[in-house]
N, C-alpha and C positions, 0 to 999 in steps of 0.2 A: 504493500499499500502506498505509494505517493504521500511528500508533507504537501498537501495541498493550502493550508493556512498560514495565517503571519505568528498567529499567537493560540497558544492551545494550555488547557487545563488539563495535566496528566493523573486520569486517574492512579491512584498507592496501585493495584492491582498489574497494571503494565510492566513497572517499574520492578514489581517482587516477580513477573514470568520472565523477565528478562533477564534479573539477576540471575535464577535458576538455571539459567542454561548458556552464561555467560562464557563463549571460549576458553577466554581468561580466565578466569575465577568461578566456576560454575558449583554449585552445591545444592543441595534441597533444602528449599526453606519455607515449605508447604506450600508452593504456587498453584495457582490454576491457570490455566490447565495444564494437566500431569501429563500429558503427550508434547513429548519433546520436541517433535515435526511443528506442533502448535506457537510452542513456547519462542522456538527459532524463530518465527514468523515476529512474535510481537520483539523477540530482540533486535531483528533487521531492523522493523519499524523506529523503533528504538535509537539504535545506530543511527539512519537515516534523520532522524530528527537531533540528535546531539551535532552534529555536522551540518544541518540547515543555520540558515537565519531566521528561523522562527522563534518565536518569542514563549517561554514558558510562565505563567499565567501562577503564583501566589498572593496569599493574601496577606497584608500589612501586620495583620495579628501572630501570624508565625503557625498559624495553626492546620494548616495543610504541611508546611516544614515540619513540624514536629511529629505528624501523622507519616510521612515519609522515613523520618531518622528511628522515629518506633518500630517501625515494619524494616527498617533495612540496617546492614552494618557498615562504617565507611566505605571497606573494600567493595563494597557489591555495586555493580554496575550501574542500576538505577540510580542510586544516589549519586555517585558518581555523575553520571552525565546530570542533572538537578546540578549540582555545584559547578562541571563545567557550563553551563548556564548563566549561572550566574560571575561566574568570574569573565566570563565575555560581554558581559553587560544585556544579557540576553533574557533579563528576568522583570513582566510588568507585577507592580505590585497595587493591587487594588484592596480599598478599606469595608472589609465586610460589618457586618451589625449582627450580635450574636446575642442568644437569649440568656435568661439568669440558669439555665441547665446546660451552654455552652454550645449550644446549636446554631448553626449560622441560621438567619430568619430571611425567608424567603417570601414574595409575593404570596397569598394567600393561594390562588388557584396553581398554583404550583407547588405549594406545600401540601396540598389536599392529596397530590399523585407523588412525591417524593419522602416515600416512609424510611428509607435508611438514612438515619436521622448525620453518622459519619459522615454519607458523601453529600448532604447539604451545602457542606462547604466548599465542596467542584463546583456544583451547581451554581450557588452563586457569584464563585469567584468569575465562572465562567459568563455571568450576566454583567455584571458590575464591568468586567475587560471588553464586553460587546459595545455598553453602555459607553464607553472611555475611549476605545480604540474603534469602535465601529464592526467589529466582528472579531470572534472570538470560536474557538473548537473544543469540546470532550472528545479526549481520547482513553478508550478504554479497554481491556482484553480480560475475560475469563469472568469477568461479575455480570450475570444476565437480569441485575436489577435495572441498570439501564433501559434495557429493553421496554419493561412496563411504563417508563416515562419518556421512551423516545416521541411518539405523540407531540405531548406538550411541549419540549425541547423544540422538537424542529419548529413547532409555532411559533414562539419566540426569536424563533431566527436564527439558533445558534448551529454551530455546525459541530457534526454530531458524525463520531470517526470509531466504526468498531473494526479493530485491527484484525480481528478475525473473526468476520460477519459470519461467515457457512457457519463455522464450530458453535458461535456463542448464540444463532439463532436455533440450531437445531438442539442444542441443551435448554435454550429458553422453550421451544419448543414443548421438548418435551416435560419440563417441571409443569407445563401450564396443564398438561394431559395427567397428572398425578392429585393435581391440586384438589382439594377437597370442593366439590359442588355442591348448590343448594337445590333440592328439588324439594317441591311441596312440603319445606318446613323443615325437612329433614335432610341432616347432611349426609352425603354419600361419594365415594369414590370414582372417578372414574378410571378406567381401566385401557 
């Protein structure tokens, strides 16, 4: 997948998957997907991103960086890419509002859909960067929650890059088939 946008909020799962298969320092850090071929695709995208002029978007409050740092060690490829972007002046900082529970504040119609509190800061940062710079894209891999939010995020005009889309959509659809479904006020599981 090419680097198509000038700035990205990179979901943590991208950094983790790329770090898990990094040719120079691979190790298993509980990354999704588990398939090494899919992880390699994520690593290739992150490598292109590192070499590109595209900017990384982070929040001024440091919560996105904290999440990256919490999930990755200093020598992990994903964190090194983030530090490289920082060192080369390719980081755009945005100011976010956080609620009393430490979750990023989103517009109401989006907060009703984005149920993963940890990912709210990613969405809020992308929206803030879009407002300031005119465009921003969320890049993700391995986390199927983003497909639940695809329609509303695209409606805002955000870019939306699923790095391993075929794998992710198949996994998402499989999860949807296994979700409990309401039927005549009785919970049943689809097969």
